[in-house]
py3Dmol code that shows the C-alpha trace and the ligand (Angstrom):
import py3Dmol

protein = """\
ATOM      1  CA  MET A   1       2.905 -29.436 -25.029  1.00  0.00           C
ATOM      2  CA  LYS A   2       2.231 -32.877 -23.545  1.00  0.00           C
ATOM      3  CA  LYS A   3       1.126 -32.995 -19.946  1.00  0.00           C
ATOM      4  CA  GLU A   4       3.824 -35.459 -18.922  1.00  0.00           C
ATOM      5  CA  LYS A   5       7.079 -34.403 -17.290  1.00  0.00           C
ATOM      6  CA  LEU A   6       9.742 -33.657 -19.864  1.00  0.00           C
ATOM      7  CA  ASN A   7      12.937 -35.635 -19.592  1.00  0.00           C
ATOM      8  CA  GLN A   8      15.442 -32.917 -18.755  1.00  0.00           C
ATOM      9  CA  ASN A   9      18.423 -35.067 -19.831  1.00  0.00           C
ATOM     10  CA  SER A  10      17.141 -35.179 -23.388  1.00  0.00           C
ATOM     11  CA  PHE A  11      15.766 -31.634 -23.379  1.00  0.00           C
ATOM     12  CA  LYS A  12      18.344 -29.011 -22.506  1.00  0.00           C
ATOM     13  CA  LEU A  13      16.969 -25.498 -22.287  1.00  0.00           C
ATOM     14  CA  ASP A  14      19.084 -22.584 -23.354  1.00  0.00           C
ATOM     15  CA  ARG A  15      19.790 -20.630 -20.154  1.00  0.00           C
ATOM     16  CA  LYS A  16      18.350 -17.523 -21.804  1.00  0.00           C
ATOM     17  CA  PHE A  17      15.020 -19.215 -22.544  1.00  0.00           C
ATOM     18  CA  LEU A  18      12.118 -19.259 -20.103  1.00  0.00           C
ATOM     19  CA  PHE A  19       8.538 -20.413 -19.970  1.00  0.00           C
ATOM     20  CA  PHE A  20       5.833 -18.035 -18.767  1.00  0.00           C
ATOM     21  CA  ALA A  21       2.717 -19.945 -17.671  1.00  0.00           C
ATOM     22  CA  THR A  22      -0.394 -17.917 -18.458  1.00  0.00           C
ATOM     23  CA  HIS A  23      -3.633 -18.020 -20.416  1.00  0.00           C
ATOM     24  CA  ASN A  24      -3.522 -14.296 -20.961  1.00  0.00           C
ATOM     25  CA  ILE A  25      -1.876 -13.412 -24.284  1.00  0.00           C
ATOM     26  CA  HIS A  26      -1.734  -9.707 -23.338  1.00  0.00           C
ATOM     27  CA  LYS A  27       0.260 -10.460 -20.214  1.00  0.00           C
ATOM     28  CA  PHE A  28       2.523 -12.682 -22.275  1.00  0.00           C
ATOM     29  CA  ASN A  29       3.076 -10.039 -24.978  1.00  0.00           C
ATOM     30  CA  GLU A  30       3.998  -7.444 -22.371  1.00  0.00           C
ATOM     31  CA  ALA A  31       6.363  -9.872 -20.627  1.00  0.00           C
ATOM     32  CA  GLN A  32       8.043 -10.872 -23.882  1.00  0.00           C
ATOM     33  CA  ILE A  33       8.967  -7.264 -24.642  1.00  0.00           C
ATOM     34  CA  VAL A  34      10.275  -6.530 -21.144  1.00  0.00           C
ATOM     35  CA  LEU A  35      12.346  -9.732 -20.991  1.00  0.00           C
ATOM     36  CA  SER A  36      13.830  -9.070 -24.438  1.00  0.00           C
ATOM     37  CA  GLU A  37      15.385  -5.880 -22.973  1.00  0.00           C
ATOM     38  CA  PHE A  38      17.476  -8.318 -20.901  1.00  0.00           C
ATOM     39  CA  ASN A  39      18.235 -10.705 -23.757  1.00  0.00           C
ATOM     40  CA  LEU A  40      15.805 -13.295 -22.421  1.00  0.00           C
ATOM     41  CA  SER A  41      13.440 -15.233 -24.706  1.00  0.00           C
ATOM     42  CA  VAL A  42      10.161 -16.482 -23.399  1.00  0.00           C
ATOM     43  CA  GLY A  43       7.617 -19.092 -24.469  1.00  0.00           C
ATOM     44  CA  MET A  44       3.965 -19.069 -23.476  1.00  0.00           C
ATOM     45  CA  LEU A  45       2.855 -22.178 -21.589  1.00  0.00           C
ATOM     46  CA  ARG A  46      -0.952 -22.366 -21.558  1.00  0.00           C
ATOM     47  CA  VAL A  47      -1.538 -24.815 -18.770  1.00  0.00           C
ATOM     48  CA  LYS A  48      -4.452 -25.612 -16.536  1.00  0.00           C
ATOM     49  CA  ASN A  49      -3.918 -25.350 -12.832  1.00  0.00           C
ATOM     50  CA  ALA A  50      -6.303 -24.612 -10.013  1.00  0.00           C
ATOM     51  CA  GLU A  51      -5.449 -21.204  -8.528  1.00  0.00           C
ATOM     52  CA  ILE A  52      -5.737 -21.273  -4.739  1.00  0.00           C
ATOM     53  CA  GLN A  53      -8.127 -18.842  -3.030  1.00  0.00           C
ATOM     54  CA  SER A  54      -6.067 -16.296  -1.128  1.00  0.00           C
ATOM     55  CA  ASP A  55      -5.932 -12.568  -0.406  1.00  0.00           C
ATOM     56  CA  ASN A  56      -2.226 -12.689  -1.108  1.00  0.00           C
ATOM     57  CA  LEU A  57      -0.908 -12.426  -4.696  1.00  0.00           C
ATOM     58  CA  LYS A  58       2.457 -13.926  -3.735  1.00  0.00           C
ATOM     59  CA  GLU A  59       0.842 -17.023  -2.210  1.00  0.00           C
ATOM     60  CA  ILE A  60      -1.349 -17.520  -5.292  1.00  0.00           C
ATOM     61  CA  ALA A  61       1.579 -17.177  -7.719  1.00  0.00           C
ATOM     62  CA  GLN A  62       3.861 -19.377  -5.577  1.00  0.00           C
ATOM     63  CA  SER A  63       1.395 -22.198  -5.327  1.00  0.00           C
ATOM     64  CA  SER A  64       0.632 -22.098  -9.079  1.00  0.00           C
ATOM     65  CA  ALA A  65       4.345 -22.035  -9.960  1.00  0.00           C
ATOM     66  CA  LEU A  66       5.101 -25.052  -7.756  1.00  0.00           C
ATOM     67  CA  GLU A  67       2.151 -27.001  -9.110  1.00  0.00           C
ATOM     68  CA  ILE A  68       3.110 -26.289 -12.727  1.00  0.00           C
ATOM     69  CA  PHE A  69       6.764 -27.098 -12.029  1.00  0.00           C
ATOM     70  CA  LYS A  70       5.710 -30.463 -10.560  1.00  0.00           C
ATOM     71  CA  GLN A  71       3.615 -31.233 -13.649  1.00  0.00           C
ATOM     72  CA  TYR A  72       6.128 -30.254 -16.320  1.00  0.00           C
ATOM     73  CA  GLY A  73       9.553 -30.257 -14.673  1.00  0.00           C
ATOM     74  CA  LEU A  74      10.422 -26.993 -16.426  1.00  0.00           C
ATOM     75  CA  PRO A  75      11.787 -23.786 -14.925  1.00  0.00           C
ATOM     76  CA  ILE A  76       8.730 -21.605 -14.914  1.00  0.00           C
ATOM     77  CA  LEU A  77       7.590 -18.009 -14.451  1.00  0.00           C
ATOM     78  CA  VAL A  78       4.104 -17.308 -13.099  1.00  0.00           C
ATOM     79  CA  GLU A  79       2.464 -13.960 -12.479  1.00  0.00           C
ATOM     80  CA  ASP A  80      -0.559 -13.056 -10.423  1.00  0.00           C
ATOM     81  CA  SER A  81      -1.846  -9.516 -10.505  1.00  0.00           C
ATOM     82  CA  GLY A  82      -4.637  -7.517  -8.938  1.00  0.00           C
ATOM     83  CA  LEU A  83      -6.232  -4.088  -8.851  1.00  0.00           C
ATOM     84  CA  PHE A  84      -6.728  -2.507  -5.417  1.00  0.00           C
ATOM     85  CA  VAL A  85      -9.133   0.446  -5.236  1.00  0.00           C
ATOM     86  CA  GLU A  86      -8.534   2.586  -2.135  1.00  0.00           C
ATOM     87  CA  ALA A  87     -12.111   3.807  -1.625  1.00  0.00           C
ATOM     88  CA  LEU A  88     -13.397   0.219  -1.944  1.00  0.00           C
ATOM     89  CA  ASN A  89     -11.003  -1.034   0.768  1.00  0.00           C
ATOM     90  CA  GLY A  90      -8.787  -2.755  -1.791  1.00  0.00           C
ATOM     91  CA  PHE A  91     -11.590  -4.403  -3.808  1.00  0.00           C
ATOM     92  CA  PRO A  92     -11.307  -6.253  -6.211  1.00  0.00           C
ATOM     93  CA  GLY A  93      -7.651  -6.992  -5.249  1.00  0.00           C
ATOM     94  CA  PRO A  94      -6.692 -10.603  -6.053  1.00  0.00           C
ATOM     95  CA  TYR A  95     -10.237 -11.283  -7.280  1.00  0.00           C
ATOM     96  CA  ALA A  96      -9.712  -8.943 -10.233  1.00  0.00           C
ATOM     97  CA  ALA A  97     -10.140 -11.656 -12.889  1.00  0.00           C
ATOM     98  CA  TYR A  98     -13.513 -12.740 -11.466  1.00  0.00           C
ATOM     99  CA  VAL A  99     -14.748  -9.182 -11.026  1.00  0.00           C
ATOM    100  CA  TYR A 100     -13.667  -8.286 -14.550  1.00  0.00           C
ATOM    101  CA  LYS A 101     -15.536 -11.320 -15.945  1.00  0.00           C
ATOM    102  CA  THR A 102     -18.701 -10.615 -13.954  1.00  0.00           C
ATOM    103  CA  ILE A 103     -19.285  -6.851 -13.606  1.00  0.00           C
ATOM    104  CA  GLY A 104     -16.489  -5.593 -15.876  1.00  0.00           C
ATOM    105  CA  ASN A 105     -15.186  -2.051 -16.132  1.00  0.00           C
ATOM    106  CA  ARG A 106     -18.642  -0.510 -16.253  1.00  0.00           C
ATOM    107  CA  GLY A 107     -19.650  -2.372 -13.098  1.00  0.00           C
ATOM    108  CA  LEU A 108     -16.589  -1.126 -11.253  1.00  0.00           C
ATOM    109  CA  ILE A 109     -17.234   2.438 -12.410  1.00  0.00           C
ATOM    110  CA  SER A 110     -20.859   2.210 -11.215  1.00  0.00           C
ATOM    111  CA  LEU A 111     -19.667   1.026  -7.799  1.00  0.00           C
ATOM    112  CA  MET A 112     -17.623   4.237  -7.642  1.00  0.00           C
ATOM    113  CA  GLU A 113     -20.320   6.556  -8.979  1.00  0.00           C
ATOM    114  CA  LYS A 114     -20.435   8.988  -6.066  1.00  0.00           C
ATOM    115  CA  ILE A 115     -16.884   8.425  -4.882  1.00  0.00           C
ATOM    116  CA  GLY A 116     -14.415  11.304  -5.217  1.00  0.00           C
ATOM    117  CA  ASN A 117     -11.324   9.333  -4.155  1.00  0.00           C
ATOM    118  CA  ARG A 118     -10.319   7.541  -7.383  1.00  0.00           C
ATOM    119  CA  LYS A 119      -6.934   6.216  -6.155  1.00  0.00           C
ATOM    120  CA  ALA A 120      -6.025   2.653  -7.078  1.00  0.00           C
ATOM    121  CA  VAL A 121      -2.941   0.435  -7.266  1.00  0.00           C
ATOM    122  CA  PHE A 122      -2.144  -2.353  -9.695  1.00  0.00           C
ATOM    123  CA  LYS A 123       0.094  -4.987  -8.093  1.00  0.00           C
ATOM    124  CA  SER A 124       2.036  -7.808  -9.679  1.00  0.00           C
ATOM    125  CA  ALA A 125       3.642 -10.844  -8.063  1.00  0.00           C
ATOM    126  CA  ILE A 126       6.135 -12.723 -10.219  1.00  0.00           C
ATOM    127  CA  VAL A 127       7.370 -16.131  -9.102  1.00  0.00           C
ATOM    128  CA  TYR A 128      10.196 -18.131 -10.671  1.00  0.00           C
ATOM    129  CA  CYS A 129      10.349 -21.803  -9.819  1.00  0.00           C
ATOM    130  CA  LYS A 130      13.022 -24.206 -11.011  1.00  0.00           C
ATOM    131  CA  SER A 131      12.873 -26.859  -8.300  1.00  0.00           C
ATOM    132  CA  ASP A 132      10.468 -28.206  -5.714  1.00  0.00           C
ATOM    133  CA  LYS A 133      13.383 -28.495  -3.264  1.00  0.00           C
ATOM    134  CA  ILE A 134      14.177 -24.788  -2.956  1.00  0.00           C
ATOM    135  CA  ASN A 135      11.832 -21.890  -2.337  1.00  0.00           C
ATOM    136  CA  PRO A 136      10.642 -20.192  -5.526  1.00  0.00           C
ATOM    137  CA  LYS A 137      12.018 -16.656  -6.060  1.00  0.00           C
ATOM    138  CA  PHE A 138       9.527 -13.818  -5.713  1.00  0.00           C
ATOM    139  CA  PHE A 139       9.501 -10.307  -7.223  1.00  0.00           C
ATOM    140  CA  GLU A 140       6.846  -7.626  -6.927  1.00  0.00           C
ATOM    141  CA  GLY A 141       5.869  -4.462  -8.716  1.00  0.00           C
ATOM    142  CA  GLU A 142       3.175  -1.887  -8.320  1.00  0.00           C
ATOM    143  CA  VAL A 143       1.880   1.212 -10.054  1.00  0.00           C
ATOM    144  CA  THR A 144      -0.342   3.798  -8.418  1.00  0.00           C
ATOM    145  CA  GLY A 145      -2.943   5.712 -10.374  1.00  0.00           C
ATOM    146  CA  THR A 146      -6.602   6.593 -10.581  1.00  0.00           C
ATOM    147  CA  ILE A 147      -9.825   5.029 -11.841  1.00  0.00           C
ATOM    148  CA  ALA A 148     -11.331   7.062 -14.673  1.00  0.00           C
ATOM    149  CA  LEU A 149     -14.905   8.338 -14.640  1.00  0.00           C
ATOM    150  CA  LYS A 150     -15.619   6.431 -17.814  1.00  0.00           C
ATOM    151  CA  GLU A 151     -14.156   3.626 -19.889  1.00  0.00           C
ATOM    152  CA  VAL A 152     -12.007   4.566 -22.918  1.00  0.00           C
ATOM    153  CA  ARG A 153     -11.334   1.863 -25.489  1.00  0.00           C
ATOM    154  CA  LYS A 154      -8.980   2.453 -28.386  1.00  0.00           C
ATOM    155  CA  GLN A 155      -9.280  -0.312 -30.943  1.00  0.00           C
ATOM    156  CA  SER A 156      -5.878   0.154 -32.551  1.00  0.00           C
ATOM    157  CA  VAL A 157      -3.921   0.228 -29.307  1.00  0.00           C
ATOM    158  CA  HIS A 158      -3.005  -2.598 -26.947  1.00  0.00           C
ATOM    159  CA  GLY A 159      -5.036  -2.949 -23.793  1.00  0.00           C
ATOM    160  CA  PHE A 160      -6.940  -5.513 -21.781  1.00  0.00           C
ATOM    161  CA  GLY A 161      -8.819  -5.961 -18.523  1.00  0.00           C
ATOM    162  CA  PHE A 162      -8.954  -2.763 -16.508  1.00  0.00           C
ATOM    163  CA  ASP A 163      -6.649  -0.860 -18.895  1.00  0.00           C
ATOM    164  CA  PRO A 164      -9.579   1.242 -20.260  1.00  0.00           C
ATOM    165  CA  ILE A 165     -10.242   2.701 -16.784  1.00  0.00           C
ATOM    166  CA  PHE A 166      -6.752   2.943 -15.225  1.00  0.00           C
ATOM    167  CA  ARG A 167      -4.583   6.048 -15.515  1.00  0.00           C
ATOM    168  CA  PRO A 168      -1.077   5.747 -14.024  1.00  0.00           C
ATOM    169  CA  LYS A 169      -0.066   8.642 -11.754  1.00  0.00           C
ATOM    170  CA  GLY A 170       1.418  11.613 -13.539  1.00  0.00           C
ATOM    171  CA  ASN A 171       0.103  10.594 -16.951  1.00  0.00           C
ATOM    172  CA  SER A 172      -2.693  12.018 -19.054  1.00  0.00           C
ATOM    173  CA  LYS A 173      -3.234   8.689 -20.868  1.00  0.00           C
ATOM    174  CA  LEU A 174      -5.077   5.608 -19.659  1.00  0.00           C
ATOM    175  CA  PHE A 175      -3.276   2.262 -20.053  1.00  0.00           C
ATOM    176  CA  SER A 176      -5.695   1.484 -22.920  1.00  0.00           C
ATOM    177  CA  GLU A 177      -4.445   4.551 -24.811  1.00  0.00           C
ATOM    178  CA  MET A 178      -0.793   3.483 -24.614  1.00  0.00           C
ATOM    179  CA  THR A 179       1.335   1.240 -26.777  1.00  0.00           C
ATOM    180  CA  ILE A 180       2.809  -1.824 -25.039  1.00  0.00           C
ATOM    181  CA  ALA A 181       6.152  -0.025 -24.858  1.00  0.00           C
ATOM    182  CA  GLU A 182       4.525   2.958 -23.121  1.00  0.00           C
ATOM    183  CA  LYS A 183       2.569   0.753 -20.733  1.00  0.00           C
ATOM    184  CA  ASN A 184       5.748  -1.195 -19.947  1.00  0.00           C
ATOM    185  CA  PHE A 185       7.352   2.063 -18.855  1.00  0.00           C
ATOM    186  CA  TYR A 186       4.918   2.291 -15.916  1.00  0.00           C
ATOM    187  CA  SER A 187       3.258  -1.041 -15.331  1.00  0.00           C
ATOM    188  CA  HIS A 188       3.276  -3.201 -12.206  1.00  0.00           C
ATOM    189  CA  ARG A 189       4.101  -6.239 -14.381  1.00  0.00           C
ATOM    190  CA  ALA A 190       7.066  -4.596 -16.126  1.00  0.00           C
ATOM    191  CA  ILE A 191       8.490  -3.382 -12.790  1.00  0.00           C
ATOM    192  CA  ALA A 192       8.324  -6.885 -11.270  1.00  0.00           C
ATOM    193  CA  LEU A 193       9.685  -8.518 -14.444  1.00  0.00           C
ATOM    194  CA  ARG A 194      12.666  -6.155 -14.607  1.00  0.00           C
ATOM    195  CA  LYS A 195      13.533  -7.057 -10.998  1.00  0.00           C
ATOM    196  CA  PHE A 196      13.323 -10.725 -11.948  1.00  0.00           C
ATOM    197  CA  ALA A 197      15.402 -10.310 -15.135  1.00  0.00           C
ATOM    198  CA  ARG A 198      18.186  -8.419 -13.327  1.00  0.00           C
ATOM    199  CA  TRP A 199      18.359 -11.149 -10.686  1.00  0.00           C
ATOM    200  CA  PHE A 200      18.178 -13.937 -13.295  1.00  0.00           C
ATOM    201  CA  ASN A 201      20.983 -12.540 -15.424  1.00  0.00           C
ATOM    202  CA  GLN A 202      23.226 -12.072 -12.392  1.00  0.00           C
ATOM    203  CA  SER A 203      22.545 -15.352 -10.638  1.00  0.00           C
ATOM    204  CA  LYS A 204      24.151 -18.716 -11.358  1.00  0.00           C
ATOM    205  CA  LYS A 205      21.219 -20.823 -12.508  1.00  0.00           C
TER     206      LYS A 205
END
"""
ligand_1 = """\
31
LIG
P -3.388 -15.987 -15.899
O -3.806 -16.235 -14.449
O -3.695 -17.121 -16.819
O -1.944 -15.536 -15.979
P -5.319 -13.807 -15.757
O -5.860 -12.873 -16.795
O -6.314 -14.626 -14.982
O -4.233 -14.737 -16.463
P -4.425 -12.493 -13.298
O -5.200 -13.430 -12.446
O -3.025 -12.178 -12.910
O -4.389 -12.982 -14.817
O -5.118 -11.078 -13.453
C -6.344 -10.783 -12.928
C -7.083 -9.811 -13.767
O -6.648 -8.488 -13.439
C -6.913 -9.923 -15.276
O -7.758 -10.882 -15.838
C -7.259 -8.511 -15.715
O -8.657 -8.363 -15.816
C -6.733 -7.677 -14.562
N -5.387 -7.192 -14.874
C -4.202 -7.692 -14.450
N -3.182 -6.997 -14.958
C -3.735 -6.055 -15.741
C -3.209 -5.055 -16.574
O -1.910 -4.887 -16.750
N -4.069 -4.279 -17.235
C -5.403 -4.435 -17.106
N -5.988 -5.356 -16.362
C -5.147 -6.172 -15.681
"""
view = py3Dmol.view(width=600, height=400)
view.addModel(protein, "pdb")
view.setStyle({"model": 0}, {"cartoon": {"style": "trace"}})
view.addModel(ligand_1, "xyz")
view.setStyle({"model": 1}, {"stick": {}})
view.zoomTo()
view.show()
């Protein structure tokens, strides 16, 4: 898609069609399935924007959504997520992407080598922005669970990021051992997206 603002008079979006701005195809695939439960279609918008530095997922997602809206003039969904490990005082939290790229799952497991408390929470902040004149709408979701003692990768099954070390509470499987449909039953992202979709379908756009 061109980087210039689209002329909204000549480009009418179906009210059931949305753009989800992300570079992460796994996030997009999960979102597509959840939103389809609500009869909403979604397109992936791979755009460059500078994420602000903040400890707050909502602030990060809000600022990205506004910036992308200003660039493209399209109603847009943005998600920012993070993994908060209790025994590490919430590390890596909103810095999850950087920590995953640098030390990865094995690095995180080594940091927790002698730690018995394995509790962790995945959090998701979803922001929908359709104007720079009104505040973007915000929805959140979280899933509690534990960090495994070792990484489990299953080639045939969906999974990315910290999925091979995160086990949602009350489940014997790690996220990496689940299908997308199973993961969407528990995940922080699916919870936040369902809140959004219910609001979206009820509200007058
Ligand atoms: P965009 O910002 O382009 O949407 P991203 O991958 O950078 O994609 P986030 O900043 O929201 O997305 O996520 C931070 C990281 O947290 C992400 O790269 C993963 O490593 C991890 N993460 C987030 N959600 C996850 C999930 O459902 N399963 C496993 N890891 C996840």
